[in-house]
C-alpha positions in Angstrom: 7.6 47.1 -45.6 3.7 47.8 -44.4 2.6 51.4 -44.8 -0.5 52.8 -43.4 -2.4 55.7 -45.2 -6.3 55.7 -46.4 -8.2 55.9 -49.6 -11.4 57.9 -50.0 -14.5 55.9 -49.9 -14.8 56.7 -54.0 -11.7 54.7 -54.7 -12.9 51.5 -52.8 -15.3 51.5 -55.7 -12.5 51.1 -58.2 -12.7 48.4 -61.2 -12.1 44.9 -60.2 -9.9 42.8 -62.3 -8.8 39.3 -61.2 -5.6 37.5 -62.3 -4.0 33.9 -61.5 -1.1 33.0 -59.4 0.3 29.6 -57.8 1.1 28.6 -54.4 4.9 28.1 -53.5 6.0 29.6 -50.3 5.6 32.2 -47.5 8.0 34.8 -47.8 9.8 34.9 -44.4 10.3 38.6 -43.2 7.0 39.4 -40.9 5.7 42.9 -39.4 3.3 43.5 -36.9 0.7 46.0 -38.5 -2.0 47.8 -36.9 -4.8 49.9 -38.8 -7.6 52.4 -37.5 -10.1 52.6 -40.1 -13.1 55.3 -39.8 -16.6 54.4 -40.7 -19.9 56.0 -40.3 -22.7 53.5 -39.5 -26.4 54.1 -39.9 -28.9 52.4 -37.5 -32.8 52.5 -37.3 -32.4 55.7 -35.1 -29.5 57.7 -36.1 -25.7 57.9 -37.9 -22.7 56.7 -35.8 -19.0 57.4 -36.3 -16.8 54.5 -35.2 -13.2 53.2 -35.6 -12.4 49.9 -36.8 -9.0 48.6 -35.7 -7.2 45.7 -37.2 -3.7 44.2 -35.9 -1.7 41.3 -37.4 1.7 40.1 -38.1 2.0 40.0 -41.9 4.9 39.4 -44.2 7.0 42.9 -45.6 7.5 41.1 -49.2 6.2 39.0 -51.6 6.8 37.5 -55.0 5.2 37.2 -58.1 3.3 33.8 -58.0 3.9 32.9 -54.7 0.7 33.2 -52.2 1.1 35.6 -49.5 -0.4 34.4 -46.1 -1.7 36.9 -44.3 -2.3 35.1 -41.1 -4.6 35.6 -38.1 -6.4 39.0 -37.7 -7.6 40.8 -34.3 -10.4 43.0 -35.1 -11.6 45.4 -32.4 -14.3 48.6 -32.5 -16.0 50.3 -29.5 -19.5 51.0 -30.2 -21.3 54.2 -29.3 -23.9 53.9 -26.4 -26.8 54.7 -28.5 -25.4 52.0 -31.4 -24.9 49.5 -28.9 -28.6 50.2 -27.8 -30.1 49.9 -31.4 -28.0 46.8 -32.3 -28.4 44.8 -29.1 -32.1 45.2 -29.4 -33.4 42.6 -26.9 -30.2 41.4 -26.0 -29.8 44.9 -23.8 -32.6 44.0 -21.8 -32.9 40.6 -22.0 -29.1 39.8 -21.3 -28.4 37.6 -24.5 -25.6 35.2 -24.3 -23.9 33.7 -27.2 -20.5 31.9 -27.7 -20.5 32.1 -31.6 -17.1 31.1 -33.0 -14.5 33.2 -34.7 -13.6 33.3 -38.4 -11.8 30.0 -38.4 -14.3 28.4 -35.9 -12.2 29.4 -32.7 -14.1 31.3 -30.1 -13.0 34.9 -30.3 -11.6 36.9 -27.3 -14.1 38.6 -24.9 -16.1 38.0 -21.9 -16.9 33.9 -21.3 -20.9 34.6 -22.0 -20.7 38.0 -23.5 -24.5 40.0 -23.2 -23.6 41.0 -27.0 -22.3 38.9 -30.0 -21.8 40.6 -33.2 -21.0 39.2 -37.0 -18.8 41.9 -38.8 -18.2 41.4 -42.4 -15.4 43.7 -43.7 -15.1 44.1 -47.7 -11.6 44.0 -49.1 -10.3 45.3 -52.1 -6.8 44.6 -53.5 -5.0 47.3 -55.6 -2.0 46.5 -57.7 -0.2 48.1 -61.0 -3.9 49.9 -61.4 -5.7 47.1 -61.2 -7.9 46.1 -58.5 -10.0 43.0 -57.2 -12.3 42.3 -54.4 -11.0 39.8 -51.6 -13.6 37.7 -49.7 -12.5 37.8 -46.2 -14.4 35.5 -43.7 -16.7 36.9 -41.2 -15.8 37.7 -37.7 -17.6 37.2 -34.4 -17.0 40.1 -32.1 -17.6 39.7 -28.1 -18.2 42.2 -25.8 -20.3 43.0 -22.7 -23.2 45.5 -22.0 -23.5 47.2 -18.5 -24.8 45.4 -15.9 -27.2 47.7 -14.6 -28.8 48.3 -17.8 -27.0 51.8 -18.7 -26.6 53.0 -21.8 -22.3 53.2 -22.2 -19.9 52.4 -24.6 -19.5 48.9 -25.8 -16.0 47.1 -26.8 -16.3 44.5 -29.0 -13.3 42.1 -30.2 -12.8 39.0 -32.1 -10.3 37.2 -34.4 -9.8 34.9 -37.3 -7.4 33.3 -40.2 -7.4 35.4 -43.1 -6.9 33.6 -47.1 -3.9 34.0 -48.9 -3.7 36.0 -52.0 -1.2 35.6 -54.9 0.5 38.6 -56.8 0.6 38.6 -60.5 2.9 41.4 -61.4 5.8 43.4 -59.3 5.2 46.5 -57.4 3.2 47.4 -54.0 0.4 45.5 -53.1 -2.5 47.5 -51.2 -5.2 46.4 -49.3 -8.4 48.8 -48.7 -11.0 48.4 -46.2 -14.5 49.1 -48.2 -17.9 48.2 -46.6 -18.5 47.0 -43.1 -21.5 45.3 -42.2 -22.6 44.5 -38.5 -25.1 42.2 -37.4 -26.4 40.5 -33.7 -25.4 36.8 -33.9 -28.6 34.7 -34.4 -30.3 38.2 -35.8 -32.5 38.6 -39.2 -31.8 40.6 -42.0 -33.6 43.6 -40.3 -30.9 43.6 -37.7 -28.1 44.5 -40.3 -26.5 47.9 -40.0 -24.4 49.0 -42.9 -21.1 51.1 -42.3 -19.2 53.3 -45.3 -15.8 54.5 -45.2 -15.5 58.2 -43.6 -12.1 58.7 -44.4 -8.9 56.7 -45.8 -9.3 53.0 -45.1 -5.9 51.3 -46.4 -5.5 48.4 -44.3 -1.7 48.0 -45.4 0.7 47.4 -48.5 3.5 45.0 -49.2 6.1 45.1 -51.7 6.0 42.6 -54.3 9.4 41.6 -56.3 9.8 39.5 -59.5 8.6 39.7 -63.0 4.8 39.1 -64.1 1.9 40.0 -66.2 0.0 43.0 -65.7 -2.7 41.6 -64.1 -4.6 42.0 -60.6 -3.7 39.6 -57.6 -5.7 36.4 -57.1 -7.3 35.1 -53.9 -7.0 31.9 -52.6 -10.0 30.2 -50.7 -9.1 29.3 -47.4 -8.1 25.6 -47.4 -7.8 25.8 -51.3 -4.2 25.6 -52.2 -4.5 25.7 -55.9 -7.6 27.5 -57.3 -7.7 31.1 -58.0 -10.6 33.2 -57.8 -12.9 33.7 -61.4 -12.1 36.5 -63.5 -14.0 39.6 -63.8 -13.7 42.2 -66.3 -11.3 45.0 -66.2 -13.0 48.8 -65.6 -11.3 51.8 -67.4 -12.1 55.3 -65.6 -10.7 57.8 -67.7 -12.3 60.5 -69.2 -12.5 60.3 -72.8 -14.9 62.1 -75.8 -18.2 60.1 -76.6 -18.0 60.2 -80.5 -20.1 62.3 -82.6 -22.2 60.5 -85.2 -20.7 62.2 -88.1 -17.3 60.2 -86.7 -18.4 57.3 -86.0 -21.7 55.5 -86.7 -21.5 53.1 -83.6 -22.6 56.5 -81.6 -25.8 57.8 -82.3 -29.4 58.3 -80.9 -30.9 54.6 -80.2 -33.9 54.2 -82.6 -35.7 51.6 -80.4 -39.3 52.4 -80.1 -39.0 51.9 -76.4 -36.3 54.5 -75.4 -37.1 56.8 -77.9 -40.2 57.4 -75.9 -38.7 60.0 -73.8 -38.8 62.1 -76.8 -42.3 61.6 -77.6 -44.3 64.9 -76.8 -47.6 63.4 -75.7 -46.3 60.9 -73.3 -43.8 63.3 -71.9 -44.6 66.6 -70.6 -44.5 68.7 -73.8 -43.7 72.3 -74.0 -47.3 73.4 -74.8 -45.8 76.5 -77.0 -45.4 76.3 -80.7 -41.5 75.0 -81.3 -39.3 74.7 -84.2 -38.6 71.5 -86.3 -36.2 69.5 -84.7 -34.7 68.3 -87.7 -33.4 72.1 -88.2 -31.5 72.3 -85.0 -29.1 69.1 -85.5 -25.7 69.6 -84.0 -22.4 68.2 -83.4 -23.4 68.2 -79.4 -21.0 68.6 -76.3 -19.1 65.6 -75.1 -19.3 65.4 -71.4 -17.9 63.2 -68.8 -19.5 62.3 -65.6 -19.0 60.4 -62.3 -21.7 59.4 -59.7 -22.2 57.3 -56.7 -24.7 55.9 -54.3 -26.9 52.9 -53.6 -29.2 50.4 -55.3 -31.7 48.9 -53.6 -32.3 44.9 -53.9 -35.8 44.8 -52.5 -36.1 40.9 -51.9 -32.8 41.1 -49.8 -34.2 44.1 -47.8 -30.3 46.0 -48.4 -28.7 48.3 -50.5 -25.5 48.1 -52.1 -22.9 51.2 -52.9 -22.7 51.6 -56.6 -20.4 53.7 -58.8 -20.9 54.7 -62.6 -19.0 57.0 -65.0 -21.1 58.2 -67.8 -19.9 59.5 -71.4 -22.6 61.8 -72.7 -23.2 64.0 -75.8 -25.4 66.9 -75.0 -27.2 68.8 -77.1 -27.0 67.1 -80.3 -30.3 68.1 -81.1 -31.7 71.6 -79.5 -35.4 72.3 -80.1 -36.1 75.9 -79.4 -39.5 78.0 -79.4 -40.7 79.9 -82.6 -41.0 82.8 -80.0 -37.7 83.6 -78.7 -38.9 85.2 -75.8 -40.2 81.9 -74.5 -38.0 81.0 -71.6 -37.6 77.2 -72.8 -35.2 74.8 -74.6 -35.1 71.0 -75.0 -31.7 69.3 -75.5 -31.4 65.7 -76.7 -28.5 63.4 -76.7 -26.9 60.1 -75.9 -24.9 58.3 -73.6 -22.6 55.3 -72.4 -22.6 54.0 -69.0 -20.1 51.8 -67.3 -20.9 50.7 -63.0 -18.1 49.3 -61.1 -19.0 46.0 -59.7 -20.7 46.2 -56.8 -20.1 43.8 -53.7 -22.0 43.6 -50.6 -23.0 40.6 -48.3 -26.6 40.4 -47.5 -29.1 37.8 -45.7 -30.4 35.5 -48.5 -34.1 34.3 -47.8 -33.6 36.4 -44.6 -31.0 33.7 -43.0 -28.4 33.0 -45.4 -25.2 35.2 -45.1 -24.6 35.6 -48.9 -21.5 37.8 -50.3 -21.8 38.7 -53.9 -20.3 40.8 -56.7 -22.7 42.4 -59.3 -22.5 44.8 -62.0 -25.0 46.5 -64.0 -23.9 46.7 -67.9 -25.5 48.8 -70.4 -26.5 46.7 -73.3 -28.0 46.8 -76.7 -32.0 46.8 -76.7 -33.6 43.1 -77.0 -36.0 41.9 -79.8 -38.0 43.3 -81.5 -35.1 45.6 -81.7 -32.6 44.7 -84.8 -29.9 47.4 -84.5 -26.7 47.4 -83.1 -26.3 50.6 -80.9 -25.6 50.5 -77.4 -26.2 54.0 -76.8 -28.7 55.6 -74.6 -31.3 58.4 -74.8 -31.2 61.6 -72.8 -33.8 64.6 -72.9 -33.3 67.6 -70.9 -36.2 70.3 -70.6 -34.4 73.5 -69.1 -34.7 77.3 -68.9 -32.8 79.1 -71.7 -32.0 81.4 -68.8 -34.3 84.7 -69.8 -34.6 86.8 -66.8 -34.2 83.8 -64.5 -37.7 82.8 -65.1 -39.4 79.3 -64.9 -40.5 77.9 -67.4 -43.7 78.2 -69.4 -46.7 77.3 -67.0 -44.6 77.1 -64.3 -43.4 73.4 -65.4 -40.2 72.1 -63.5 -36.9 71.9 -65.2 -36.2 68.2 -65.7 -34.0 65.3 -67.2 -35.0 62.1 -68.7 -32.6 59.1 -69.6 -33.6 55.9 -71.0 -31.2 52.7 -71.6 -31.2 48.6 -71.3 -28.9 47.2 -68.8 -28.6 43.6 -67.7 -27.0 42.4 -64.4 -24.2 40.1 -64.1 -23.0 38.0 -61.1 -19.6 37.5 -60.4 -17.9 36.3 -56.9 -20.4 34.8 -54.7 -20.3 33.0 -51.6 -23.2 31.2 -49.3 -22.1 31.2 -45.1 -18.5 31.7 -46.3 -18.3 28.8 -48.8 -17.8 30.0 -52.6 -20.1 29.2 -55.2 -19.0 28.9 -58.9 -21.5 30.6 -61.1 -19.1 30.5 -64.3 -18.7 33.4 -66.6 -22.0 34.0 -68.2 -24.3 34.0 -65.3 -26.6 37.2 -65.5 -30.2 38.8 -66.3 -31.5 39.3 -69.8 -31.9 43.0 -70.7 -33.9 45.3 -68.6 -35.3 48.8 -69.3 -33.4 51.2 -66.7 -35.2 54.9 -66.9 -33.4 57.8 -64.8 -35.1 61.0 -63.6 -33.6 64.3 -62.0 -35.1 67.4 -61.0 -33.2 70.5 -61.6 -35.9 73.3 -61.0 -39.0 74.3 -60.5 -41.0 77.6 -59.5 -38.5 79.9 -58.6 -35.8 77.5 -57.8 -33.0 76.2 -60.3 -29.6 74.3 -60.3 -27.3 73.9 -63.2 -27.8 70.5 -64.6 -24.0 70.2 -64.7 -23.0 71.1 -61.3 -24.6 67.9 -60.7 -27.9 66.6 -59.2 -29.7 63.7 -57.6 -30.4 60.7 -60.1 -33.4 58.3 -59.1 -34.5 55.0 -60.9 -36.6 52.0 -60.6 -35.6 49.2 -62.2 -36.8 45.6 -62.2 -34.5 42.7 -62.2 -35.3 40.0 -65.0 -34.7 36.1 -64.1 -30.8 35.1 -63.8 -29.5 32.3 -66.5 -26.3 30.6 -67.2 -25.5 30.3 -63.5 -23.7 27.5 -62.0 -20.9 25.0 -63.1 -22.2 21.4 -63.0 -25.5 22.2 -61.6 -28.2 24.9 -62.8 -28.0 27.9 -60.0 -30.1 30.3 -62.2 -33.5 29.4 -60.2 -32.0 30.2 -56.7 -30.5 33.4 -57.7 -33.9 34.6 -59.6 -36.1 33.5 -55.9 -33.4 35.6 -53.8 -33.1 38.8 -56.0 -35.3 38.9 -59.2 -38.3 41.2 -58.9 -39.7 44.5 -59.2 -39.2 48.2 -57.4 -35.5 48.0 -57.0 -35.2 51.5 -56.2 -31.6 53.3 -57.5 -30.3 57.0 -56.2 -27.1 58.6 -57.3 -25.4 61.7 -56.4 -23.9 62.9 -59.8 -20.8 64.9 -59.7 -20.1 68.3 -61.4 -19.6 67.4 -65.4 -16.6 67.7 -67.3 -16.7 69.3 -70.7 -14.1 66.9 -72.9 -11.6 69.2 -74.8 -9.1 68.2 -77.2 -7.7 71.8 -76.9 -7.2 71.4 -73.2 -6.0 67.6 -72.9 -6.3 66.2 -69.6 -8.6 68.5 -68.1 -10.3 65.8 -67.0 -7.6 63.4 -65.6 -8.5 64.6 -62.2 -11.8 63.0 -61.4 -14.5 65.2 -59.6 -16.4 63.6 -56.9 -20.1 63.7 -56.3 -20.9 66.9 -54.1 -23.5 65.9 -51.2 -24.2 67.3 -47.7 -23.6 65.9 -44.4 -25.9 66.7 -41.3 -25.5 66.0 -37.7 -28.2 65.5 -36.0 -30.8 67.0 -38.3 -34.2 67.1 -37.4 -36.9 70.0 -37.1 -35.2 73.2 -36.8 -36.1 77.2 -36.1 -33.6 79.3 -37.4 -34.1 83.1 -37.2 -32.8 86.3 -38.6 -32.4 89.8 -37.2 -33.2 93.3 -38.5 -34.5 92.5 -42.2 -34.6 95.5 -44.6 -36.1 95.9 -48.1 -35.0 99.3 -49.2 -37.4 101.3 -51.5 -37.4 104.3 -53.3 -37.6 106.9 -50.5 -39.2 104.3 -48.5 -38.7 101.2 -46.6 -40.3 98.3 -45.0 -38.3 97.1 -41.7 -38.9 93.6 -39.8 -37.2 93.2 -36.3 -36.9 89.5 -37.1 -37.8 86.7 -39.6 -38.1 82.7 -38.6 -37.9 79.6 -40.6 -39.3 76.4 -39.7 -37.8 73.5 -41.4 -36.8 69.5 -40.7 -33.3 69.0 -41.7 -32.2 65.6 -42.8 -30.2 63.3 -41.3 -26.4 61.5 -42.3 -24.0 61.8 -45.0 -24.3 62.0 -48.8 -27.3 63.7 -48.8 -28.6 65.8 -52.2 -28.2 69.4 -52.3 -31.0 70.2 -54.2 -33.9 70.6 -52.7 -32.1 70.3 -49.3 -34.9 71.2 -47.0 -38.6 72.4 -47.3 -39.2 75.7 -45.1 -42.6 74.8 -43.8 -43.3 77.9 -41.6 -42.4 81.7 -42.1 -42.7 84.4 -39.8 -41.8 88.1 -39.4 -42.5 90.1 -36.6 -42.0 93.8 -35.5 -42.3 94.8 -39.3 -43.3 98.9 -40.2 -43.3 100.7 -43.4 -42.0 104.2 -43.5 -42.2 106.9 -45.9 -40.6 110.1 -44.9 -42.0 111.1 -41.9 -45.1 108.7 -42.1 -44.5 105.4 -40.4 -47.3 102.0 -40.0 -47.2 98.8 -38.6 -47.6 96.0 -41.3 -48.1 92.3 -41.4 -46.1 90.2 -43.4 -47.9 86.8 -44.3 -46.1 84.1 -46.6 -46.9 81.7 -48.9 -45.7 78.2 -47.7 -47.3 76.8 -50.5 -44.9 78.5 -53.6 -42.3 76.1 -52.5 -40.0 78.1 -49.7 -36.7 75.4 -49.6 -33.4 75.8 -48.8 -30.6 74.4 -51.6 -26.9 74.3 -51.1 -24.3 74.4 -54.1 -21.0 74.0 -53.3 -18.0 74.6 -50.8 -16.4 78.3 -51.4 -12.8 78.6 -51.1 -13.2 80.0 -47.7 -14.9 77.3 -46.4 -18.7 78.6 -46.3 -21.3 76.7 -48.2 -22.9 78.4 -51.2 -26.7 78.2 -50.8 -30.1 79.9 -51.7 -33.4 80.5 -50.1 -36.0 79.6 -52.7 -39.6 79.7 -53.6 -40.1 83.2 -51.7 -43.6 84.6 -51.9 -45.0 86.6 -49.4 -47.7 89.6 -48.6 -47.3 92.7 -46.8 -50.6 94.3 -45.5 -51.1 97.8 -43.8 -51.5 101.5 -44.2 -49.0 103.0 -47.0 -49.0 106.5 -46.2 -53.0 106.7 -46.8 -53.3 103.5 -49.3 -55.1 100.4 -47.5 -53.2 98.0 -50.0 -51.4 94.1 -50.2 -48.1 94.6 -51.7 -46.7 91.3 -52.9 -42.9 90.4 -52.8 -41.2 87.6 -55.4 -40.5 87.8 -58.9 -42.1 88.9 -62.2 -41.8 86.7 -65.4 -42.7 88.5 -68.4 -42.0 85.7 -70.9 -45.4 83.7 -70.7 -47.9 83.8 -73.5 -50.5 85.4 -70.5 -47.9 88.2 -70.3 -46.2 89.2 -67.0 -47.2 87.2 -63.9 -45.8 86.9 -60.2 -43.7 83.8 -59.4 -41.3 83.1 -56.5 -38.2 84.7 -55.7 -34.9 83.6 -54.5 -32.2 84.8 -52.6 -28.4 83.9 -52.4 -26.7 82.9 -49.3 -23.8 81.4 -47.6 -23.6 79.1 -44.7 -20.7 79.5 -42.3 -19.9 76.3 -40.8 -18.2 77.6 -37.6 -20.4 80.2 -36.8 -23.8 78.0 -37.6 -24.9 81.0 -39.5 -26.7 81.0 -43.1 -26.1 84.6 -44.5 -27.9 86.6 -46.8 -25.3 87.8 -49.5 -25.5 91.6 -50.5 -26.5 91.4 -53.7 -29.9 89.9 -52.7 -33.3 91.3 -54.1 -36.9 90.6 -54.8 -39.5 92.4 -56.4 -42.9 93.8 -56.0 -45.0 91.6 -58.2 -47.8 91.9 -60.4 -49.8 90.1 -58.0 -50.0 93.2 -55.9 -53.8 94.7 -55.2 -55.3 96.6 -57.9 -55.0 100.0 -57.2 -51.9 99.4 -55.3 -49.0 99.3 -57.9 -47.8 102.6 -57.4 -47.3 102.8 -53.2 -45.4 105.5 -52.5 -41.6 104.2 -52.5 -42.6 100.5 -53.7 -43.9 100.7 -57.3 -43.6 97.4 -59.2 -39.8 97.0 -59.5 -36.8 95.4 -57.9 -35.6 96.3 -54.2 -32.6 95.2 -52.6 -32.8 93.1 -49.2 -30.6 93.2 -46.4 -30.5 92.0 -43.1 -28.5 93.0 -40.1 -28.0 89.5 -38.8 -28.3 85.8 -40.7 -30.5 82.9 -39.8 -28.8 81.4 -36.7 -28.9 77.8 -36.7 -29.0 75.5 -33.4 -25.3 75.1 -31.9 -25.5 71.3 -31.9 -26.7 70.9 -35.9 -23.5 70.5 -37.9 -23.9 71.1 -41.5 -21.0 70.3 -44.1 -20.1 69.5 -47.5 -16.9 67.0 -46.9 
């Protein structure tokens, strides 16, 4: 019988596989179903939470090889007032009227002359026996009415349409899962599109399938077509497995293609500017990792972003290049990787007016000519701190990672205006180079690369070829999709180290850690009672405030999360014995003050840190007119010990909206202190504990969370 529960959004990015089936009969047992699916939609002004409600009468059982008719489905949603205003556009003020047809050509329910008519497209994945396949549901016309007096209020929308049949190819539960939802005002252009992603569990329903058959996924049946199953798509394996070492499998090694080898070229990428050991003396077996990532890829010509998921098998540290001077806080790690992506399915407006649904897969491929080798791998380089004193890299260089590989895009299931387009099994682009980048540290700020990071890329899409059956459709795809400057951004999950000693330790997927903020925007947060405890002396301030602009939305990167633009402290004074004098605190905001998040602790707080801390304290220090500098000292540079920014570990309490500085917080009196003042009573150059009576209070309307 039909059951109702949900699946996380990442499950909707599972690999797609298509089987075959025949139409024989419709199972007789029918049941009424209702599904309530949570989505988050992003408009031009904000993000909005909605509930998409689906209802239908569907079979409770099915048989292998026989079509399951899904019948007619009713779809409804209540738009929040602000979202309705964004979607309505000119219709909100001009009283647009429309009677757009439903999915099967009939008029959807609603007011006879509704003020607001939307086209809704819901992506659906069918899951069965560990396999998955995308189902092309038709678009739905949803009708509703705005307030007659122009006031902003919630707007209910509803519509209905007939669904295509599906044919199971193996026994067992068959589950339908909701994916991306796209809303667009009827008659609008591509700029009107609003994309919504699942904010929770989105299972539409499941039906039991009896009989025997092959272990393939279900096959869709195009509405009105009773014989042709969908085209085949490649299966995807998402298990974590070890990427072999060069010594055990010659198919895995650094790719010696000159274009991919450029990331190791010290002349083209930032060199460490310090004497380094011979790389050939540091060749090791490397450490294997499995990494999951999810995010979005823009198709510039279509003006939209598609959700993508990826799994990378990486061997890190095959070559480790270290400084000749072991006091230098630097190491370079080189490795190789293989990445597999899930098929990305989205509906966009081709040429700005044609609703086009397409499934595309980005595949890692061997480099094209003049390369004559056979390796599929991509190359990876990480410039990271070796951890000496927690200091930054030489000359204040950031910690960075580069990766380079060749990929091609394969086009799969496609339809235009709801009409399937047969592209064949060889439709795709020629290889193109994909260069990825991630920043994991800069002055006074660092995150562990293996804890996940934001990965960015910019890729050009070459011309398509081999598209179409009986007619060459390659020029059409090239004109609508191919081009340069297609941005990619992924959030990588914490890495899992593959281990034969601990088999199965990576079987449970590690998902990306991201931050959700609502409503975001400019804020000023203030802490009370700041104390820097010296040796027989102290510096105390009544309060300290930080100004920052919080990002808005879901799936935001953790590092750096928000830049701090202004720092102010009030009521500050220096005390040594019986001597007490006011002092002025001035922050160096160009040192990179920022807030970053790390993870969600067991108690629900968000581990975080304030980074890039540098400030001056000016005043009379028991007879000495001086400027003390607070931050951190780096004694690993060729120039000797220098002043660098410091950091304070923090924890964000989501219930109290409070950023608390942890008890182990400390800062240094730095070598940037005024000459002759490096022995101020109670504060010679050195490390000093920092404490706060009360943490930084965020406005009560700000919601910051790590799902």
